[in-house]
N, C-alpha and C positions, 0 to 999 in steps of 0.2 A: 630653340627648345623643341617644339613640334611634338606630335604624337598624341596618344590617348592617355590622359592623366587620370588615373582611377582613384588617387588619393588626394586629399586636400593639398593645395599649393599655396604657400605663403611667401610673398616677396615684399619685404619691408626694409625701409631705412638703408637704401643702397644708392650709390652713384654709379651709373653706367656711362662710361666715356665713349663707347662704340655703340653702333646700332644693335638693338636687341631683337632677335628674330623669333617670332612665335608662329612660324610657318605651319599652317594646317593643324592647329591645336584643337583638341577636344578636352574640355574640363568636365569630368563626370561628378566631381565633388566641389566643395567650396573653394573659390579662388579669392585670395586677398592680395591686393597690390596697393600698398599704402606708403606714403612718405618717401618716394623714390625720386631721383633726378635722372631723366633720360636725356643726355646731352645731344645724342644724334638720333633721337626718336626711336620708336618701336612700332611694330604692326600688330600689337596685341588686339586692338579693336577692329582690325581689318586684315584679311588674308592677303599676303604679298602677291601670290600668283593669280588668284581669281578675283581679288578685290571684293570678296565676300567675307562676312564676319566669321571669326572662329566660333565654335559652339560652346555654350555654357549651360550645363544641365541644372545647376543649383544657383541660388542667389550668390552674386559676387559682390565683394566690397572693393571698389576701386576709388580711392580717395587721396587727396592731398599730394598728387604727383606733379612734377614739373617736367615739361617736354611734350612732344607730339606722340600721343598713344595711338593715333589712327593714321599712321604713315601710309601714303598712297603713292605707288610708283609713278603713275602718270602725272600726278601733281608735282612730285619731286622733279621729274625730268623736265616738265614745263617751266618750273620756277628756277631750279638750280642748275639745269643743264647737265645733270650727272646721273649716276646710278650707284647703287650699293655694291661694293666690291666684297665678294665672299672669299675667305681664305680656305 
């Protein structure tokens, strides 16, 4: 995804079978992430390259999701012995 999102973003009722990359995101308006399944995790709550959080200017609603929303590259490499492969 990435980038500066100047309009509200709503992500609801999805099943993501691959890693969902929110690299270096800035959410200037409301972000809603609800009722999703992240099978291979996502870095929504942590930035992949810097291990710092993405920025959220407004209140966000992040509820009832299944999967790791705070993917951490160092943790993944230590536990799984792998890395995310980008296409």
